[in-house]
N, C-alpha and C positions, 0 to 999 in steps of 0.2 A: 503494499500499499504506500502511495506517495505521502510525503509530509509537506506541509505548507506553513509559511510564516505570514503574519498580518503586515501588510505594507506600511512603511512608516508614513503616517499622516499627522500634520500638526493641526491641533485643535485648540480652542480657547475654552477655559472652564473657570468656574467661580464656586467656591464652597457655600452652600446655602445656609443661612442663619435662621430660617424659619420654613414651615411646610408650604409647598406650592403645588398647584395643579396646572398642568400645561397640556395644551392640545397638540398632538403630533400626527404624522401621517399613519401610525400604528394605533392611534386612539388616545384616550385621555390617560396620562401618567401622572403620578404624584411623587414629588420629591420631598424628603424630610430634612430637618436641620441636620447638618453634618454631611449630607449627600452633596454631590457636585452636580451643577448645571452646565452641560456641555453644549457648545455651539460648534457644529462640524463645518466642514469646508464648503458645504452648500448652504450655510446659514441656518439650517435647521437646528432646533434645541430640544434637548431631552435630559431628563435627570438620570443619574447614575449612582449606585450605591457606593459609599466611601471605600469599602474594602476592595470592591471590583475595580474601582477607578485607580486606586494605589497599586494594584497588581498589574494593571493594564498600561498605565501612562507614567512617563517620567517628565519631569519639568525640563523645558527647553530654555537654555540660556539666551536671553535676547539683549537688546541695546539697553533697556531699563535696567536689567540685572547688572550690566557692566557699569553703567553710570552710577548705580548705588554702591557698587563695590569700590569704584574709584573715590567716591565721596567719603565712604567709610574709611578707607585708606588715608586719604588727606586729613581728615579729622583726627585719626589717630596720630599721624606725623605731627600735627599742630599741637596735640595735647603733649606728646613726648617733648616737643621743642620747648613748650612752656614749662615743663617739669625741669628740663636741663637748665634753662635760664633762671628758674626760681632756686634751684640748687646752688648755682654759681654765685648768685647774688648775696 
């Protein structure tokens, strides 16, 4: 029997903070707090249980992640520089 792997597709998702009901082509689906609301490449949205989501998807590093990482690194350098100047004074 042949084996298959899911094609890599980038989706957008947000963790739900409350229960929602959403109409999908498959019918009415309910997502609960802690589940994820997925928006696929076609713009369709559907809820996904948190455990299934975490087993299926991994976070993609994008420009915002890089900007935040640089901001944190610069803030740390600034703090360290302040500490060094305070110690020498």
